[in-house]
C-alpha positions in Angstrom: -22.4 -43.3 11.2 -26.2 -43.2 11.5 -28.2 -41.0 9.0 -31.4 -39.1 9.3 -33.6 -38.7 6.2 -34.8 -35.1 5.9 -37.5 -34.4 3.3 -36.4 -32.2 0.4 -37.5 -28.6 0.9 -37.4 -25.3 -0.9 -34.8 -22.9 0.4 -35.8 -19.2 0.3 -33.4 -16.9 -1.5 -32.2 -14.4 1.0 -30.0 -12.1 -1.1 -27.6 -12.0 -4.1 -24.5 -10.2 -5.3 -22.1 -10.0 -8.1 -19.3 -11.3 -5.8 -19.9 -13.3 -2.7 -17.0 -13.6 -0.3 -17.3 -16.3 2.3 -15.0 -15.5 5.2 -14.3 -12.2 6.8 -10.7 -12.7 7.8 -7.9 -10.7 6.3 -8.0 -12.5 2.9 -11.8 -12.1 2.7 -11.6 -8.4 3.7 -9.1 -7.5 1.0 -10.9 -9.6 -1.6 -14.2 -7.8 -0.8 -12.7 -4.3 -0.8 -10.8 -4.9 -4.1 -13.8 -6.3 -5.9 -16.0 -3.4 -4.7 -13.5 -0.8 -5.6 -13.4 -2.2 -9.1 -17.2 -1.9 -9.5 -18.7 -5.1 -8.3 -21.6 -5.4 -5.9 -20.0 -7.4 -3.0 -21.5 -9.4 -0.1 -19.1 -10.5 2.7 -20.3 -13.4 4.9 -18.5 -14.1 8.2 -19.3 -16.7 10.9 -17.9 -14.7 13.8 -19.6 -11.6 15.3 -17.0 -9.3 13.8 -14.6 -9.3 10.8 -10.8 -9.5 11.0 -10.2 -13.2 11.6 -6.9 -13.9 13.2 -5.9 -10.2 13.2 -8.7 -9.3 15.5 -10.6 -12.2 16.9 -7.4 -14.3 17.1 -5.1 -11.5 18.5 -2.4 -12.3 16.0 -1.0 -8.8 15.5 2.3 -8.9 13.6 2.6 -8.2 9.9 5.8 -8.9 7.9 6.3 -7.1 4.6 10.1 -7.1 4.0 12.5 -9.3 2.1 15.0 -8.5 4.9 16.4 -5.6 2.9 13.4 -3.6 1.7 9.6 -3.7 1.8 8.0 -5.6 -1.0 4.4 -6.1 0.2 2.3 -3.0 -0.3 -1.2 -2.6 -1.7 -4.0 -3.0 0.8 -1.6 -4.2 3.4 0.2 -0.9 3.4 -3.1 1.0 3.3 -4.3 -0.7 6.4 -1.0 0.0 8.2 -1.4 3.7 7.3 -5.0 3.8 8.3 -4.2 2.3 11.7 -2.4 5.5 12.7 -1.2 5.4 16.3 -2.6 1.9 16.7 0.1 0.5 14.4 3.8 0.4 15.5 7.0 -0.5 13.7 8.7 -3.4 15.4 12.1 -1.9 15.2 14.2 -4.9 16.3 12.3 -7.9 15.1 14.9 -10.5 14.2 16.1 -10.1 10.5 12.9 -8.3 9.5 12.7 -4.6 8.8 9.3 -3.3 7.9 7.6 -5.5 10.5 4.7 -3.9 12.3 2.6 -4.8 15.3 -0.9 -3.3 15.9 -3.7 -3.0 18.4 -6.3 -5.6 17.3 -9.2 -3.3 18.3 -7.8 -0.5 16.2 -7.4 -2.8 13.3 -11.0 -4.0 13.7 -12.2 -0.4 13.3 -9.9 0.1 10.3 -11.3 -3.0 8.6 -14.9 -2.1 9.2 -14.3 1.5 8.0 -12.6 0.4 4.8 -15.3 -2.1 4.0 -18.0 0.4 4.6 -16.3 3.0 2.4 -15.9 0.5 -0.4 -19.6 -0.2 -0.3 -19.3 -3.8 0.7 -22.3 -5.4 2.4 -21.1 -7.2 5.5 -23.2 -9.9 7.3 -21.7 -11.5 10.3 -23.0 -14.4 12.5 -23.8 -16.5 9.5 -22.2 -19.8 8.6 -22.2 -21.0 4.9 -23.1 -24.8 5.3 -23.6 -26.0 1.7 -22.5 -25.1 -1.8 -25.0 -25.3 -4.7 -23.4 -26.3 -8.0 -24.8 -26.8 -11.5 -23.3 -27.1 -14.9 -19.7 -26.5 -13.8 -20.6 -23.3 -11.8 -21.3 -22.4 -8.2 -24.8 -21.1 -8.2 -25.3 -20.3 -4.5 -24.2 -21.0 -1.0 -26.7 -21.9 1.7 -26.3 -20.3 5.1 -27.8 -21.0 8.4 -29.5 -17.9 10.0 -31.8 -17.5 13.1 -34.7 -17.5 10.6 -33.6 -20.8 9.1 -31.6 -21.9 6.1 -31.3 -19.3 3.3 -29.8 -19.2 -0.2 -27.3 -16.5 -1.3 -26.9 -16.2 -5.1 -23.8 -14.8 -6.9 -22.0 -14.7 -10.1 -18.5 -15.2 -8.5 -17.7 -16.8 -5.2 -14.5 -16.4 -3.2 -13.8 -19.0 -0.5 -11.8 -17.1 2.1 -12.9 -19.4 4.9 -9.4 -20.5 5.9 -10.5 -24.1 5.8 -11.6 -24.2 2.2 -15.1 -25.0 3.3 -16.9 -23.7 0.3 -14.6 -25.3 -2.2 -14.5 -28.7 -0.4 -18.2 -28.8 -0.1 -18.5 -28.2 -3.9 -16.2 -31.1 -4.6 -13.0 -29.4 -5.3 -10.1 -31.9 -4.4 -7.9 -30.9 -1.6 -4.9 -31.9 0.5 -4.7 -32.1 4.2 -1.5 -32.3 6.4 2.0 -33.4 5.7 2.6 -36.4 3.4 4.2 -38.8 6.0 1.3 -38.8 8.6 -1.4 -36.4 7.5 -0.8 -34.1 10.4 -1.3 -30.4 10.0 0.7 -27.6 11.6 0.2 -26.9 15.3 -2.1 -24.1 16.3 -1.6 -21.5 19.0 -4.0 -19.8 21.5 -3.0 -16.1 21.8 -3.5 -14.2 25.1 -2.7 -10.9 26.8 -1.7 -9.9 30.3 -2.2 -7.0 32.5 -0.4 -5.9 35.8 3.1 -6.3 34.3 5.7 -3.8 35.6 7.1 -3.1 32.1 10.0 -1.0 33.3 11.2 -3.5 35.9 11.0 -6.1 33.2 13.1 -4.1 30.7 15.7 -3.4 33.3 16.1 -7.2 34.0 19.2 -9.1 32.9 18.3 -10.9 29.6 20.7 -13.6 30.5 18.7 -14.4 33.6 15.4 -14.5 31.6 17.0 -16.8 29.0 18.2 -19.1 31.8 14.7 -19.3 33.3 13.2 -20.1 29.8 15.8 -22.9 29.4 14.7 -24.3 32.8 11.0 -24.2 31.7 12.0 -25.8 28.4 13.7 -28.7 30.2 10.7 -29.2 32.5 8.4 -29.2 29.5 10.4 -31.9 27.9 10.1 -33.9 31.1 6.3 -33.3 31.2 6.5 -31.2 34.4 5.6 -27.9 32.7 3.2 -27.1 29.8 4.7 -27.0 26.3 5.4 -23.5 24.8 7.3 -21.7 22.0 10.7 -21.2 23.6 12.2 -18.5 21.3 9.0 -16.4 21.2 8.6 -16.6 25.0 12.2 -15.5 25.5 11.7 -12.5 23.3 8.3 -11.6 25.0 9.6 -11.9 28.5 12.7 -9.8 27.7 10.7 -6.7 27.3 8.8 -7.2 24.0 5.4 -7.9 25.5 4.2 -6.8 28.9 0.7 -5.4 29.2 -1.9 -5.8 26.5 0.6 -7.3 24.0 -0.5 -10.8 22.7 1.7 -13.8 23.7 2.1 -16.3 20.9 3.3 -19.3 22.8 0.5 -21.7 23.9 0.4 -24.6 21.4 -2.4 -26.9 20.4 -2.4 -30.0 18.2 -5.3 -31.8 16.4 -7.8 -31.7 13.6 -9.1 -28.1 13.2 -11.9 -29.2 10.8 -13.5 -31.4 13.5 -15.5 -29.1 15.7 -15.4 -31.2 18.8 -11.6 -31.7 18.5 -11.1 -27.9 17.8 -13.0 -27.1 21.0 -10.8 -29.4 23.0 -7.7 -28.0 21.5 -8.6 -24.5 22.6 -9.6 -25.6 26.0 -6.4 -27.5 26.5 -4.3 -24.6 25.4 -6.2 -22.2 27.7 -5.5 -24.6 30.6 -1.8 -24.0 30.2 -2.1 -20.3 31.0 -2.5 -20.4 34.8 0.6 -22.6 35.0 2.6 -20.2 32.8 1.5 -17.3 35.0 2.4 -19.0 38.3 5.9 -19.7 37.1 6.5 -16.2 35.6 5.2 -14.5 38.8 7.8 -16.3 40.8 10.9 -16.0 38.6 10.5 -13.3 35.9 11.2 -9.7 36.9 8.1 -7.4 36.6 5.6 -10.3 36.5 4.9 -10.6 40.2 1.4 -9.1 39.8 0.7 -10.2 36.2 -2.9 -11.3 35.4 -4.5 -12.9 32.4 -6.4 -10.0 30.6 -7.8 -11.7 27.6 -7.6 -14.9 25.6 -8.4 -15.0 21.8 -11.9 -15.6 20.7 -10.7 -18.2 18.3 -7.7 -20.6 18.1 -4.9 -19.6 15.8 -5.2 -22.4 13.3 -2.3 -22.4 10.8 -3.2 -25.2 8.4 -6.2 -27.4 7.4 -7.4 -28.0 3.9 -5.4 -26.9 1.0 -7.3 -27.0 -2.3 -5.8 -28.7 -5.4 -5.3 -25.6 -7.6 -4.2 -25.0 -11.2 -0.8 -24.4 -9.8 0.7 -25.4 -6.4 3.2 -23.4 -4.3 6.0 -25.7 -3.1 9.2 -25.6 -1.0 11.4 -25.1 -4.1 9.3 -22.1 -5.3 9.6 -20.5 -1.9 13.3 -21.1 -1.1 14.3 -20.6 -4.8 12.5 -17.2 -4.9 10.8 -18.4 -8.1 9.1 -15.9 -10.3 5.7 -16.7 -12.0 4.0 -15.3 -15.2 0.7 -15.1 -13.3 2.1 -13.3 -10.2 -0.3 -11.4 -8.1 2.3 -10.4 -5.4 5.6 -11.2 -3.7 6.1 -13.6 -0.8 8.9 -13.2 1.7 8.3 -15.4 4.8 10.3 -18.5 5.6 9.1 -22.0 5.7 7.7 -21.6 9.3 6.4 -25.0 10.5 5.0 -25.3 14.0 5.2 -28.9 15.3 2.0 -30.8 14.4 2.4 -32.7 17.7 1.9 -29.6 19.8 5.3 -29.3 21.4 5.6 -25.6 20.6 8.8 -26.2 18.5 9.0 -24.3 15.3 11.5 -24.1 12.4 11.6 -20.3 13.1 12.9 -21.1 16.6 15.8 -23.1 15.1 17.5 -20.0 13.6 18.4 -22.2 10.6 18.5 -20.0 7.6 18.1 -22.9 5.2 14.4 -22.5 5.8 14.5 -18.9 4.7 14.0 -17.1 1.4 17.4 -15.6 0.7 17.8 -12.1 2.0 16.9 -9.5 -0.6 14.8 -11.9 -2.6 11.2 -12.8 -2.8 9.1 -15.4 -4.6 6.0 -14.8 -6.6 2.5 -15.8 -5.4 0.8 -17.2 -8.6 -2.8 -16.5 -9.4 -3.2 -20.2 -10.3 -2.9 -21.3 -6.7 -6.2 -19.6 -6.1 -8.1 -21.2 -9.0 -9.3 -24.8 -9.6 -10.2 -27.0 -12.5 -13.8 -27.7 -11.4 -15.5 -24.4 -11.2 -14.8 -21.3 -13.4 -16.5 -18.9 -11.0 -15.0 -20.0 -7.7 -11.6 -18.9 -6.3 -10.0 -19.3 -2.9 -7.9 -16.7 -1.1 -5.8 -17.2 2.1 -4.4 -20.3 3.8 -6.6 -22.7 1.9 -5.0 -21.9 -1.4 -3.1 -24.6 -3.4 0.3 -25.3 -1.8 2.3 -28.2 -0.3 2.7 -28.5 3.4 6.0 -26.7 3.3 5.0 -24.1 0.7 1.9 -23.3 2.8 4.1 -22.7 5.9 5.3 -19.5 4.2 2.3 -18.2 2.3 -0.1 -18.7 5.2 1.1 -15.4 6.8 -1.6 -12.7 7.1 0.2 -10.2 4.8 0.5 -12.9 2.1 -3.2 -13.9 2.6 -4.1 -10.2 2.2 -2.1 -9.9 -1.0 -3.8 -13.0 -2.3 -7.2 -11.6 -1.4 -6.5 -8.4 -3.2 -5.5 -10.3 -6.4 -8.5 -12.6 -6.2 -11.0 -9.8 -5.5 -9.7 -7.6 -8.3 -9.9 -10.7 -10.7 -13.4 -11.4 -9.5 -14.6 -7.9 -10.5 -12.8 -8.1 -13.9 -14.4 -11.5 -14.6 -17.9 -10.1 -14.5 -17.3 -8.9 -18.0 -17.2 -12.6 -19.0 -20.0 -13.9 -16.9 -17.8 -14.5 -13.9 -15.4 -16.8 -15.6 -12.2 -16.4 -13.7 -10.3 -18.4 -16.3 -10.9 -15.8 -18.9 -9.4 -12.9 -16.9 -6.4 -11.6 -18.8 -3.5 -11.9 -16.5 -1.6 -8.9 -17.8 -4.8 -6.8 -17.3 -5.1 -8.1 -13.7 -1.4 -7.3 -13.0 -1.8 -3.8 -14.4 -4.8 -3.2 -12.1 -2.9 -4.5 -9.1 0.1 -2.2 -9.8 -2.2 0.7 -10.3 -3.7 -0.1 -6.8 -0.2 0.0 -5.2 0.8 -3.7 -5.4 4.5 -4.2 -6.1 5.0 -6.7 -9.0 8.6 -7.0 -10.2 10.5 -9.4 -12.5 7.5 -11.0 -14.0 8.7 -13.6 -16.6 7.1 -14.0 -20.0 4.7 -17.0 -20.2 5.9 -19.8 -22.3 3.8 -20.2 -25.5 
């Protein structure tokens, strides 16, 4: 690689805050709201034109909160569901999952913006943090690129909710990437919506016929004569659970999501599948004769990239064994849901094999330690870049779990200001009491070993 020498320059200080949250997806939003509600001056930085991440810009609009028998994820997740009003709907017959909701991404965008505004969070979109400034074991600032040039943002505590762990990685926090055997990360998906579907005709259709058509498409995809897709999700969608304006979660993409050029090509390849899907569905799926592509997501649904090396690491055994943790900040419920890193559309969820599931009626604890690191006392991560193995990550990456993590980290960030922003000195029992007071369910917390 060639290098260009750039003379050292002084970077103007643009602004500062007690807590600087980098990333305006669902984890960053809940971190920012929580920190602000607990008295911190909070600045939220987001690279996209609007906040919401996958829930809005990515059109990923399903939230799971149940352990298959009862709801166990509450807090800010429940608040956003309630604030969504008629824009949020209970998904009554989602397989094995009561308390699953789907929502209108545009309604949720308004909900997020309103909640941030009411909490007093300063939100700045269209800025990309590009460098982390560290000194004496602390993060001092992040540098952001703006239309006026590079600027510095100072803070006492920094929360990396970038999804890719950009801030932590740039600061030198060690991280893991991909599965152990080949370094490949989970496959991504491009969400899209349709219009022109005759929903009633589709719902009257014989589900056996639709299942048969999906099997034919699956066979052709295996032979390279049809684009890859997520078979089980497509069958559910085409059998009356999608129709107009409802996002389809079926178009896979594989590659390296932290390589900008490759990420661009991943999204373009996935989008190129859509006309071929539609041509086939118009011909063989009842109600789809006049279907049109309405919208594709503004960003690719990336599931996995960097996972920081934290003070504790969530793994397969913790998830499937419903392990409890002394430093719990919430309950996790989702299965080990791995989308094929090769981009076939295959998923462990599609198998229907319950060996990948948390036992019904049980949940695991999400530990605060997976959000912390051994390098910087005033830096935490929240969301899918938190410390986990490839398999542990496949459960905790879900939006509701990321939101729960964000609420825990944001609350801790505000409490840490009493100790100069040292997150390691936050008393875990005090953090847990604050979370419970704010509506988070925390049960069966074991006593920490001395």
